[in-house]
N, C-alpha and C positions, 0 to 999 in steps of 0.2 A: 108359862109354857114350858120352861126348862124343868120345872118341878114335875110336870106330867111326863116328860121324856125320861126323867131319872127314876120315877116311881116303879118299883118292881110289880105293882098291881095294875099298871097300865096295859091294856090289851094291845096286841099287835096292830089291830086296825086303828086304834086311837093314836098309837105311837106314829104310824105312817102318816096319818092325817095331820097331826101337829108338826111333825118334821117337815112335811110338804109346805105347810103354812109358814113356818119359820124360814125355810129356804127361799120362799117367794120374796119375803121382805128383805132377807139378806142379799138376794140377787138384785133386787131393786136398787139397793144402796151400792152394790158392787158395779152395776152397769151405768151409774150416773155419769161417769167420766168417758163413756164411749164416744167416739167421733161420730157426728151426724152430718148429713147432707140435706140440702133443701129438696123438698118434694112438692110439686104442684098437684093439687087434687081438686076435684069438683065436689061441692057440697050442695045441699038443697038451697042454700042461700047464695050460691055463686062460687067463683074460684077462690081457692085458699092455698097459701103456701105453708106447708108443714115441714116436718123433719123426719128423716128415716136414719136408722143406724147404718153407717157406711163401712164399718169394720166387719171382717169375717168373724163369726162367732162359733166357737166349739165348746161343748160341755164335756168335761172329762171326769166322770166319777171314778173314784178309787173303789175297786171291788172289795167287798160286797156292800159295806156300809154306805158308800156314796150313791148307790143306785136309787135309794129312796129320795135323796136330795136332787137327783137329776130330774125327777118329775116336777118339782117346784120350779126349777130353772126353765124347763121346757114350757111350762105354762106362761112364763114371762117372755121367753125367746123361742117361740115354736119353730122357727126356721133354722135354728142352730144345728150344726152337725154334732153327732155324739160319738165319742171315742172312749176307749176304756184302758185303764191301767189296773193291774192286780198287784197288791202288796200285802205283806204280813211282817210282823216283828219277830226277830230272832229271840228265842227264849232267854238266852244268856245275856247278850249285849243290848237287847231291845232296839237294835238298829233295824231300819226298814229294809226289807229284801223284796225286790221286784220279781214276780214270776210270770207276769203277763203284760204285754204292751201292744196295743193296737192304735197307736197314734199314727196319723197320716205321714207318709214319707215326704210328701210335698205340701205346699201351702193349702189350707182349707179354703174352699170357695164359698 
């Protein structure tokens, strides 16, 4: 998959598809340690006790490259909030410079 992403001959559509797929699996691993709470549900076979994520989740892509990764994460966590940060690297020092910040002022619900 990484070879497809790095290949200059990869079409934009294929690049986005593969990046979304990789991000989905990366997100799966990254969310394994989230806190869960018990959730009672009804199934065709009767009552069942499952689990739901109890943490508030926000996906924060770094503009612009991170936007494609947000799709893969939203497929995994469709109820997550989405906020954005814009950054670029200074040409001389290569230090990151923030030019845009739309993080919530208060806690995400």
